[in-house]
Backbone as a printed PyTorch tensor [residue, N CA C, xyz], in Angstrom:
tensor([[[  0.8180,  -1.1890,   0.0000],
         [  0.0000,   0.0000,   0.0000],
         [  0.8670,   1.2610,   0.0000]],

        [[  1.9090,   1.2360,   0.8080],
         [  2.7680,   2.4080,   0.9110],
         [  3.5190,   2.6410,  -0.3960]],

        [[  3.9060,   1.5620,  -1.0680],
         [  4.6020,   1.7080,  -2.3510],
         [  3.6970,   2.3490,  -3.3960]],

        [[  2.4320,   1.9670,  -3.3960],
         [  1.5010,   2.5480,  -4.3680],
         [  1.2810,   4.0270,  -4.0930]],

        [[  1.2630,   4.3920,  -2.8340],
         [  1.1080,   5.7970,  -2.4870],
         [  2.3090,   6.6100,  -2.9640]],

        [[  3.4920,   6.0670,  -2.7830],
         [  4.7090,   6.7560,  -3.2350],
         [  4.7070,   6.8890,  -4.7490]],

        [[  4.3400,   5.8270,  -5.4520],
         [  4.2920,   5.8710,  -6.9210],
         [  3.2480,   6.8850,  -7.3850]],

        [[  2.0920,   6.8950,  -6.7260],
         [  1.0460,   7.8460,  -7.0860],
         [  1.5040,   9.2860,  -6.8760]],

        [[  2.1120,   9.5690,  -5.7230],
         [  2.5970,  10.9260,  -5.4500],
         [  3.7110,  11.3280,  -6.4110]],

        [[  4.5630,  10.3870,  -6.7690],
         [  5.6160,  10.6730,  -7.7440],
         [  5.0160,  11.0150,  -9.0970]],

        [[  4.0080,  10.2550,  -9.5140],
         [  3.3570,  10.5170, -10.7890],
         [  2.6970,  11.8870, -10.7920]],

        [[  2.0510,  12.2340,  -9.6880],
         [  1.3950,  13.5450,  -9.5760],
         [  2.4450,  14.6590,  -9.6370]],

        [[  3.5680,  14.4760,  -8.9560],
         [  4.5840,  15.5290,  -8.9250],
         [  5.2390,  15.7190, -10.2870]],

        [[  5.3000,  14.6740, -11.0850],
         [  5.8760,  14.8210, -12.4210],
         [  4.9730,  15.6300, -13.3410]],

        [[  3.7010,  15.6560, -13.0440],
         [  2.7490,  16.3930, -13.8660],
         [  2.6540,  17.8640, -13.4730]],

        [[  3.1780,  18.2180, -12.3220],
         [  3.0750,  19.5970, -11.8370],
         [  3.9790,  20.5040, -12.6580]],

        [[  3.4990,  21.6990, -12.9290],
         [  4.2620,  22.6800, -13.6900],
         [  4.4210,  23.9190, -12.8130]],

        [[  5.6490,  24.3410, -12.6270],
         [  5.9030,  25.4780, -11.7470],
         [  5.4700,  26.7910, -12.3880]],

        [[  5.7320,  26.9440, -13.6640],
         [  5.3630,  28.1720, -14.3470],
         [  5.2800,  27.9100, -15.8390]],

        [[  4.6660,  28.8450, -16.5240],
         [  4.5240,  28.7060, -17.9630],
         [  5.8690,  28.9310, -18.6420]],

        [[  6.0420,  28.2800, -19.7650],
         [  7.2520,  28.5200, -20.5400],
         [  7.0290,  29.7540, -21.3970]],

        [[  8.0120,  30.6480, -21.3780],
         [  7.9180,  31.8700, -22.1570],
         [  8.9320,  31.8070, -23.2810]],

        [[  8.5740,  32.3900, -24.3680],
         [  9.4830,  32.4280, -25.5060],
         [ 10.6170,  33.4070, -25.2270]],

        [[ 11.8400,  32.9950, -25.5120],
         [ 12.9950,  33.8610, -25.3020],
         [ 13.2240,  34.6570, -26.5740]],

        [[ 13.3000,  35.9560, -26.4050],
         [ 13.4770,  36.8560, -27.5430],
         [ 14.8740,  37.4300, -27.5250]],

        [[ 15.2660,  38.0350, -28.6140],
         [ 16.6170,  38.6050, -28.7060],
         [ 16.7900,  39.7680, -27.7320]],

        [[ 15.6980,  40.4770, -27.3950],
         [ 15.8050,  41.5930, -26.4470],
         [ 16.1800,  41.1000, -25.0570]],

        [[ 15.8230,  39.8600, -24.7340],
         [ 16.1540,  39.3180, -23.4200],
         [ 17.6560,  39.1870, -23.2340]],

        [[ 18.3760,  38.9000, -24.2950],
         [ 19.8240,  38.7650, -24.2010],
         [ 20.5230,  40.1130, -24.1270]],

        [[ 19.8720,  41.1600, -24.5860],
         [ 20.4790,  42.4880, -24.6140],
         [ 20.2150,  43.2750, -23.3320]],

        [[ 19.3870,  42.7680, -22.4420],
         [ 19.0400,  43.4700, -21.2090],
         [ 20.0750,  43.1440, -20.1340]],

        [[ 20.9610,  44.0820, -19.8720],
         [ 22.0250,  43.8680, -18.8860],
         [ 21.7640,  44.5940, -17.5760]],

        [[ 20.7120,  45.3820, -17.4950],
         [ 20.4740,  46.1470, -16.2750],
         [ 19.5230,  45.3890, -15.3550]],

        [[ 19.8210,  45.4810, -14.0740],
         [ 18.9440,  44.9120, -13.0550],
         [ 18.4630,  46.0970, -12.2310]],

        [[ 17.2030,  46.4470, -12.4020],
         [ 16.6900,  47.6740, -11.8040],
         [ 16.7680,  47.6630, -10.2850]],

        [[ 16.4370,  46.5280,  -9.6640],
         [ 16.4500,  46.4720,  -8.2080],
         [ 17.8640,  46.6970,  -7.6730]],

        [[ 18.8560,  46.0480,  -8.2750],
         [ 20.2300,  46.1950,  -7.8100],
         [ 20.7320,  47.6160,  -8.0470]],

        [[ 20.3450,  48.1990,  -9.1670],
         [ 20.7620,  49.5720,  -9.4450],
         [ 20.1730,  50.5380,  -8.4210]],

        [[ 18.8970,  50.3660,  -8.0840],
         [ 18.2660,  51.2330,  -7.0830],
         [ 18.9060,  51.0610,  -5.7150]],

        [[ 19.2000,  49.8110,  -5.3500],
         [ 19.8140,  49.5640,  -4.0420],
         [ 21.2330,  50.1230,  -3.9920]],

        [[ 21.9430,  50.0420,  -5.1010],
         [ 23.3020,  50.5740,  -5.1460],
         [ 23.2850,  52.0970,  -5.0260]],

        [[ 22.3430,  52.7420,  -5.6850],
         [ 22.2560,  54.2040,  -5.6370],
         [ 21.9110,  54.7110,  -4.2390]],

        [[ 21.0520,  53.9860,  -3.5250],
         [ 20.6570,  54.4370,  -2.2000],
         [ 21.5990,  53.9460,  -1.1070]],

        [[ 22.5710,  53.0940,  -1.4500],
         [ 23.5380,  52.6050,  -0.4810],
         [ 23.0720,  51.3840,   0.2910]],

        [[ 21.9010,  50.8610,  -0.0140],
         [ 21.3750,  49.7090,   0.7100],
         [ 22.0350,  48.4030,   0.2910]],

        [[ 22.7140,  48.4090,  -0.8330],
         [ 23.3540,  47.1790,  -1.3050],
         [ 24.4390,  46.7430,  -0.3260]],

        [[ 25.0850,  47.7000,   0.3280],
         [ 26.1390,  47.3740,   1.2820],
         [ 25.5650,  46.7270,   2.5320]],

        [[ 24.3650,  47.1520,   2.9220],
         [ 23.6900,  46.5260,   4.0570],
         [ 23.3520,  45.0820,   3.7090]],

        [[ 22.8530,  44.8670,   2.4970],
         [ 22.5130,  43.5220,   2.0460],
         [ 23.7430,  42.6230,   2.0040]],

        [[ 24.8320,  43.1230,   1.4560],
         [ 26.0680,  42.3400,   1.3960],
         [ 26.5810,  42.0470,   2.8050]],

        [[ 26.4640,  43.0040,   3.7150],
         [ 26.8880,  42.7930,   5.0950],
         [ 26.0630,  41.7200,   5.7880]],

        [[ 24.7520,  41.7560,   5.5880],
         [ 23.8830,  40.7490,   6.2060],
         [ 24.1890,  39.3690,   5.6590]],

        [[ 24.3760,  39.2690,   4.3550],
         [ 24.7290,  37.9770,   3.7530],
         [ 26.0570,  37.4810,   4.3140]],

        [[ 27.0240,  38.3770,   4.4780],
         [ 28.3120,  37.9990,   5.0550],
         [ 28.1880,  37.5040,   6.4830]],

        [[ 27.3570,  38.1780,   7.2720],
         [ 27.1550,  37.7650,   8.6640],
         [ 26.5040,  36.3870,   8.7180]],

        [[ 25.4880,  36.1530,   7.8940],
         [ 24.8110,  34.8570,   7.8850],
         [ 25.7690,  33.7500,   7.4610]],

        [[ 26.5380,  33.9860,   6.4020],
         [ 27.4950,  32.9780,   5.9430],
         [ 28.5860,  32.7310,   6.9940]],

        [[ 29.0260,  33.7970,   7.6580],
         [ 30.0120,  33.6350,   8.7270],
         [ 29.4540,  32.8190,   9.8820]],

        [[ 28.1940,  33.0600,  10.2410],
         [ 27.5530,  32.2860,  11.2970],
         [ 27.4400,  30.8180,  10.9420]],

        [[ 27.0940,  30.5370,   9.6970],
         [ 27.0200,  29.1430,   9.2470],
         [ 28.3910,  28.4930,   9.3040]],

        [[ 29.4240,  29.2280,   8.9050],
         [ 30.7850,  28.6900,   8.9330],
         [ 31.2230,  28.3930,  10.3690]],

        [[ 30.9610,  29.3130,  11.2840],
         [ 31.3200,  29.0970,  12.6890],
         [ 30.5820,  27.8880,  13.2470]],

        [[ 29.3100,  27.7510,  12.9150],
         [ 28.5230,  26.6100,  13.3760],
         [ 29.1020,  25.2970,  12.8410]],

        [[ 29.4570,  25.2740,  11.5560],
         [ 30.0120,  24.0460,  10.9680],
         [ 31.3610,  23.6840,  11.5720]],

        [[ 32.2160,  24.6700,  11.8080],
         [ 33.5190,  24.3960,  12.4040],
         [ 33.3470,  23.8850,  13.8300]],

        [[ 32.4410,  24.4960,  14.5820],
         [ 32.1800,  24.0380,  15.9510],
         [ 31.6250,  22.6250,  15.9790]],

        [[ 30.7200,  22.3220,  15.0790],
         [ 30.1540,  20.9760,  14.9970],
         [ 31.2140,  19.9610,  14.6150]],

        [[ 32.1060,  20.3420,  13.7130],
         [ 33.1810,  19.4400,  13.3080],
         [ 34.1200,  19.1440,  14.4720]],

        [[ 34.4280,  20.1690,  15.2760],
         [ 35.2950,  19.9520,  16.4380],
         [ 34.6370,  19.0300,  17.4530]],

        [[ 33.3470,  19.2440,  17.7100],
         [ 32.6300,  18.3820,  18.6490],
         [ 32.5720,  16.9580,  18.1400]],

        [[ 32.3400,  16.7910,  16.8510],
         [ 32.2670,  15.4620,  16.2710],
         [ 33.6190,  14.7660,  16.3230]],

        [[ 34.6900,  15.4910,  16.0560],
         [ 36.0380,  14.9110,  16.1440],
         [ 36.3440,  14.4610,  17.5720]],

        [[ 35.9510,  15.2800,  18.5500],
         [ 36.1710,  14.9280,  19.9540],
         [ 35.3850,  13.6670,  20.3260]],

        [[ 34.1520,  13.5630,  19.8640],
         [ 33.3540,  12.3810,  20.1500],
         [ 33.9100,  11.1320,  19.4720]],

        [[ 34.4380,  11.3010,  18.2610],
         [ 35.0490,  10.1480,  17.5740],
         [ 36.2780,   9.6590,  18.3240]],

        [[ 37.0850,  10.5800,  18.8540],
         [ 38.2600,  10.1790,  19.6200],
         [ 37.8590,   9.4530,  20.8940]],

        [[ 36.8260,   9.9400,  21.5790],
         [ 36.3450,   9.2760,  22.7870],
         [ 35.7810,   7.8970,  22.4740]],

        [[ 35.1350,   7.7700,  21.3360],
         [ 34.5330,   6.4870,  20.9680],
         [ 35.6130,   5.4450,  20.6370]],

        [[ 36.7000,   5.8980,  19.9970],
         [ 37.7760,   4.9660,  19.6300],
         [ 38.5380,   4.4820,  20.8510]],

        [[ 38.6730,   5.3190,  21.8690],
         [ 39.4600,   4.9240,  23.0520],
         [ 38.6200,   4.3160,  24.1380]]])
């Protein structure tokens, strides 16, 4: 029963469409400006965004290094 449910859900998910396909035109390749980024850069908010991203990535890195140290310590205790 559980296998049939998984197969059914898989079949349903394959039929799902996230968005419509749009035709790509030559103008799409010539558009190099990103309005949101340009506005944020002009008002100075882009630096706040980059700082927040840096803080989040730094926090993730510190968490991973701390977890690795704890795991290494536990592996040493387990071996001895």
